[in-house]
KEKEGU-321796 format. One record per atom (N, C-alpha, C, O): residue number from 1; residue in three letters; atom name; x, y, z. Coordinates in steps of 0.2 Angstrom, whole numbers, padded with zeros to 4 digits, m for minus. Layout:
<dolos>
DOLO  nr rest atom    xx    yy    zz
DOLO NUM  ala   CA     X     Y     Z
...
</dolos>
This chain:
<dolos>
DOLO  nr rest atom    xx    yy    zz
DOLO   1  leu    N  0072 m0346  0073
DOLO   1  leu   CA  0077 m0346  0077
DOLO   1  leu    C  0079 m0340  0080
DOLO   1  leu    O  0082 m0336  0075
DOLO   2  gln    N  0079 m0337  0085
DOLO   2  gln   CA  0082 m0331  0090
DOLO   2  gln    C  0090 m0331  0091
DOLO   2  gln    O  0094 m0336  0093
DOLO   3  pro    N  0091 m0322  0089
DOLO   3  pro   CA  0099 m0321  0089
DOLO   3  pro    C  0101 m0324  0095
DOLO   3  pro    O  0097 m0326  0100
DOLO   4  pro    N  0107 m0323  0095
DOLO   4  pro   CA  0112 m0326  0099
DOLO   4  pro    C  0110 m0321  0107
DOLO   4  pro    O  0106 m0316  0107
DOLO   5  ala    N  0112 m0324  0112
DOLO   5  ala   CA  0113 m0318  0118
DOLO   5  ala    C  0119 m0314  0116
DOLO   5  ala    O  0123 m0315  0111
DOLO   6  ile    N  0120 m0308  0120
DOLO   6  ile   CA  0128 m0305  0118
DOLO   6  ile    C  0132 m0310  0122
DOLO   6  ile    O  0137 m0312  0119
DOLO   7  leu    N  0130 m0310  0127
DOLO   7  leu   CA  0135 m0315  0130
DOLO   7  leu    C  0136 m0325  0128
DOLO   7  leu    O  0138 m0329  0131
DOLO   8  glu    N  0134 m0325  0120
DOLO   8  glu   CA  0134 m0331  0118
DOLO   8  glu    C  0140 m0329  0113
DOLO   8  glu    O  0145 m0332  0112
DOLO   9  ile    N  0139 m0322  0109
DOLO   9  ile   CA  0144 m0320  0103
DOLO   9  ile    C  0151 m0321  0107
DOLO   9  ile    O  0153 m0320  0113
DOLO  10  arg    N  0154 m0323  0101
DOLO  10  arg   CA  0161 m0323  0103
DOLO  10  arg    C  0164 m0318  0098
DOLO  10  arg    O  0161 m0317  0093
DOLO  11  thr    N  0169 m0316  0099
DOLO  11  thr   CA  0173 m0311  0099
DOLO  11  thr    C  0179 m0312  0097
DOLO  11  thr    O  0182 m0315  0102
DOLO  12  lys    N  0184 m0310  0092
DOLO  12  lys   CA  0191 m0311  0092
DOLO  12  lys    C  0193 m0305  0092
DOLO  12  lys    O  0191 m0300  0088
DOLO  13  asn    N  0199 m0307  0099
DOLO  13  asn   CA  0204 m0300  0100
DOLO  13  asn    C  0211 m0300  0095
DOLO  13  asn    O  0216 m0304  0095
DOLO  14  met    N  0211 m0295  0092
DOLO  14  met   CA  0215 m0295  0087
DOLO  14  met    C  0221 m0288  0088
DOLO  14  met    O  0224 m0285  0083
DOLO  15  ile    N  0221 m0287  0096
DOLO  15  ile   CA  0225 m0285  0097
DOLO  15  ile    C  0232 m0287  0099
DOLO  15  ile    O  0233 m0291  0103
DOLO  16  phe    N  0240 m0284  0095
DOLO  16  phe   CA  0246 m0285  0096
DOLO  16  phe    C  0250 m0280  0097
DOLO  16  phe    O  0249 m0274  0097
DOLO  17  arg    N  0257 m0284  0100
DOLO  17  arg   CA  0261 m0280  0100
DOLO  17  arg    C  0267 m0279  0095
DOLO  17  arg    O  0269 m0285  0095
DOLO  18  thr    N  0271 m0276  0092
DOLO  18  thr   CA  0275 m0274  0088
DOLO  18  thr    C  0281 m0269  0090
DOLO  18  thr    O  0279 m0263  0093
DOLO  19  lys    N  0288 m0271  0089
DOLO  19  lys   CA  0293 m0266  0090
DOLO  19  lys    C  0294 m0264  0085
DOLO  19  lys    O  0292 m0267  0080
DOLO  20  his    N  0298 m0258  0083
DOLO  20  his   CA  0300 m0257  0076
DOLO  20  his    C  0306 m0252  0079
DOLO  20  his    O  0307 m0250  0085
DOLO  21  lys    N  0312 m0251  0071
DOLO  21  lys   CA  0316 m0247  0073
DOLO  21  lys    C  0313 m0238  0071
DOLO  21  lys    O  0307 m0236  0070
DOLO  22  leu    N  0317 m0236  0072
DOLO  22  leu   CA  0314 m0229  0069
DOLO  22  leu    C  0312 m0228  0061
DOLO  22  leu    O  0308 m0223  0060
DOLO  23  asp    N  0313 m0232  0056
DOLO  23  asp   CA  0313 m0234  0049
DOLO  23  asp    C  0306 m0238  0050
DOLO  23  asp    O  0302 m0237  0047
DOLO  24  phe    N  0306 m0240  0053
DOLO  24  phe   CA  0298 m0243  0054
DOLO  24  phe    C  0298 m0252  0053
DOLO  24  phe    O  0294 m0256  0053
DOLO  25  thr    N  0306 m0252  0051
DOLO  25  thr   CA  0307 m0259  0051
DOLO  25  thr    C  0306 m0264  0058
DOLO  25  thr    O  0308 m0262  0063
DOLO  26  pro    N  0302 m0270  0058
DOLO  26  pro   CA  0301 m0274  0063
DOLO  26  pro    C  0305 m0277  0064
DOLO  26  pro    O  0309 m0280  0060
DOLO  27  met    N  0306 m0276  0073
DOLO  27  met   CA  0312 m0282  0076
DOLO  27  met    C  0309 m0286  0081
DOLO  27  met    O  0312 m0291  0083
DOLO  28  ala    N  0303 m0283  0083
DOLO  28  ala   CA  0299 m0290  0087
DOLO  28  ala    C  0292 m0289  0088
DOLO  28  ala    O  0289 m0283  0088
DOLO  29  cys    N  0290 m0295  0089
DOLO  29  cys   CA  0281 m0296  0089
DOLO  29  cys    C  0280 m0303  0093
DOLO  29  cys    O  0283 m0308  0094
DOLO  30  asp    N  0272 m0300  0098
DOLO  30  asp   CA  0271 m0303  0103
DOLO  30  asp    C  0268 m0310  0099
DOLO  30  asp    O  0268 m0310  0093
DOLO  31  ala    N  0266 m0315  0103
DOLO  31  ala   CA  0263 m0321  0102
DOLO  31  ala    C  0257 m0321  0097
DOLO  31  ala    O  0254 m0326  0094
DOLO  32  lys    N  0255 m0313  0098
DOLO  32  lys   CA  0247 m0314  0093
DOLO  32  lys    C  0247 m0312  0089
DOLO  32  lys    O  0243 m0313  0085
DOLO  33  gly    N  0253 m0306  0090
DOLO  33  gly   CA  0256 m0301  0083
DOLO  33  gly    C  0257 m0310  0077
DOLO  33  gly    O  0253 m0311  0072
DOLO  34  lys    N  0261 m0314  0079
DOLO  34  lys   CA  0263 m0320  0075
DOLO  34  lys    C  0258 m0323  0073
DOLO  34  lys    O  0258 m0322  0066
DOLO  35  ile    N  0254 m0325  0074
DOLO  35  ile   CA  0249 m0329  0075
DOLO  35  ile    C  0244 m0324  0068
DOLO  35  ile    O  0242 m0327  0063
DOLO  36  val    N  0242 m0317  0070
DOLO  36  val   CA  0239 m0313  0067
DOLO  36  val    C  0240 m0311  0059
DOLO  36  val    O  0237 m0310  0053
DOLO  37  leu    N  0248 m0311  0061
DOLO  37  leu   CA  0252 m0308  0054
DOLO  37  leu    C  0255 m0316  0049
DOLO  37  leu    O  0257 m0316  0043
DOLO  38  gly    N  0255 m0321  0052
DOLO  38  gly   CA  0259 m0326  0049
DOLO  38  gly    C  0264 m0327  0047
DOLO  38  gly    O  0265 m0331  0042
DOLO  39  tyr    N  0269 m0323  0050
DOLO  39  tyr   CA  0277 m0323  0050
DOLO  39  tyr    C  0280 m0325  0059
DOLO  39  tyr    O  0276 m0326  0064
DOLO  40  thr    N  0285 m0325  0058
DOLO  40  thr   CA  0290 m0326  0062
DOLO  40  thr    C  0294 m0319  0064
DOLO  40  thr    O  0294 m0316  0059
DOLO  41  glu    N  0297 m0317  0070
DOLO  41  glu   CA  0299 m0312  0071
DOLO  41  glu    C  0306 m0311  0065
DOLO  41  glu    O  0306 m0306  0061
DOLO  42  ala    N  0310 m0316  0064
DOLO  42  ala   CA  0315 m0317  0058
DOLO  42  ala    C  0312 m0315  0052
DOLO  42  ala    O  0314 m0310  0049
DOLO  43  glu    N  0306 m0318  0049
DOLO  43  glu   CA  0303 m0316  0043
DOLO  43  glu    C  0301 m0310  0044
DOLO  43  glu    O  0301 m0306  0038
DOLO  44  leu    N  0298 m0307  0049
DOLO  44  leu   CA  0298 m0299  0050
DOLO  44  leu    C  0302 m0297  0048
DOLO  44  leu    O  0302 m0293  0043
DOLO  45  arg    N  0308 m0298  0052
DOLO  45  arg   CA  0314 m0293  0049
DOLO  45  arg    C  0317 m0294  0043
DOLO  45  arg    O  0321 m0290  0041
DOLO  46  val    N  0315 m0299  0040
DOLO  46  val   CA  0320 m0297  0032
DOLO  46  val    C  0314 m0294  0027
DOLO  46  val    O  0315 m0294  0021
DOLO  47  arg    N  0308 m0292  0029
DOLO  47  arg   CA  0304 m0293  0024
DOLO  47  arg    C  0302 m0286  0023
DOLO  47  arg    O  0299 m0283  0019
DOLO  48  gly    N  0308 m0283  0029
DOLO  48  gly   CA  0309 m0274  0027
DOLO  48  gly    C  0303 m0272  0031
DOLO  48  gly    O  0299 m0275  0035
DOLO  49  ser    N  0302 m0263  0027
DOLO  49  ser   CA  0299 m0260  0032
DOLO  49  ser    C  0292 m0261  0035
DOLO  49  ser    O  0290 m0265  0031
DOLO  50  gly    N  0289 m0259  0039
DOLO  50  gly   CA  0282 m0262  0042
DOLO  50  gly    C  0278 m0258  0038
DOLO  50  gly    O  0272 m0261  0038
DOLO  51  tyr    N  0278 m0255  0037
DOLO  51  tyr   CA  0274 m0251  0030
DOLO  51  tyr    C  0270 m0254  0026
DOLO  51  tyr    O  0264 m0253  0025
DOLO  52  gln    N  0273 m0258  0023
DOLO  52  gln   CA  0269 m0266  0018
DOLO  52  gln    C  0263 m0267  0023
DOLO  52  gln    O  0257 m0266  0022
DOLO  53  phe    N  0265 m0268  0029
DOLO  53  phe   CA  0258 m0271  0033
DOLO  53  phe    C  0252 m0266  0035
DOLO  53  phe    O  0247 m0269  0038
DOLO  54  ile    N  0252 m0258  0032
DOLO  54  ile   CA  0246 m0255  0034
DOLO  54  ile    C  0242 m0257  0026
DOLO  54  ile    O  0243 m0259  0021
DOLO  55  his    N  0236 m0257  0030
DOLO  55  his   CA  0230 m0259  0025
DOLO  55  his    C  0229 m0251  0023
DOLO  55  his    O  0230 m0247  0027
DOLO  56  ala    N  0226 m0249  0015
DOLO  56  ala   CA  0226 m0245  0012
DOLO  56  ala    C  0221 m0240  0018
DOLO  56  ala    O  0221 m0234  0019
DOLO  57  ala    N  0219 m0243  0020
DOLO  57  ala   CA  0212 m0237  0023
DOLO  57  ala    C  0213 m0235  0029
DOLO  57  ala    O  0209 m0232  0032
DOLO  58  asp    N  0220 m0238  0031
DOLO  58  asp   CA  0223 m0233  0038
DOLO  58  asp    C  0228 m0229  0035
DOLO  58  asp    O  0232 m0226  0039
DOLO  59  met    N  0231 m0230  0028
DOLO  59  met   CA  0237 m0226  0026
DOLO  59  met    C  0238 m0217  0030
DOLO  59  met    O  0243 m0214  0032
DOLO  60  leu    N  0230 m0215  0027
DOLO  60  leu   CA  0229 m0207  0031
DOLO  60  leu    C  0232 m0208  0037
DOLO  60  leu    O  0238 m0207  0039
DOLO  61  his    N  0228 m0211  0041
DOLO  61  his   CA  0226 m0211  0050
DOLO  61  his    C  0235 m0212  0052
DOLO  61  his    O  0238 m0208  0057
DOLO  62  cys    N  0240 m0216  0049
DOLO  62  cys   CA  0247 m0217  0050
DOLO  62  cys    C  0250 m0212  0047
DOLO  62  cys    O  0255 m0211  0050
DOLO  63  ala    N  0250 m0208  0042
DOLO  63  ala   CA  0252 m0202  0040
DOLO  63  ala    C  0250 m0197  0045
DOLO  63  ala    O  0255 m0193  0047
DOLO  64  glu    N  0245 m0196  0047
DOLO  64  glu   CA  0243 m0189  0051
DOLO  64  glu    C  0246 m0190  0058
DOLO  64  glu    O  0248 m0185  0060
DOLO  65  asn    N  0247 m0197  0061
DOLO  65  asn   CA  0251 m0198  0066
DOLO  65  asn    C  0258 m0199  0067
DOLO  65  asn    O  0260 m0201  0072
DOLO  66  his    N  0260 m0199  0063
DOLO  66  his   CA  0267 m0200  0059
DOLO  66  his    C  0271 m0194  0058
DOLO  66  his    O  0277 m0194  0059
DOLO  67  val    N  0268 m0188  0058
DOLO  67  val   CA  0271 m0183  0058
DOLO  67  val    C  0270 m0178  0063
DOLO  67  val    O  0270 m0172  0063
DOLO  68  arg    N  0269 m0183  0070
DOLO  68  arg   CA  0265 m0178  0075
DOLO  68  arg    C  0274 m0180  0078
DOLO  68  arg    O  0276 m0177  0083
</dolos>
């Protein structure tokens, strides 16, 4: 078998937008974010801080950008 052509490879777009308060509590999320995260906007708001959704491998990147 030959590998699929580049045009045949399907990619998943996991980019979505969220809106947060200054303490990083989620306030809103677009439709793609609801699918990726698996929560509605109401569920995100009651879950508390948005920091709990950051992957451990991304913590240093977030911390560096948080202090800017």
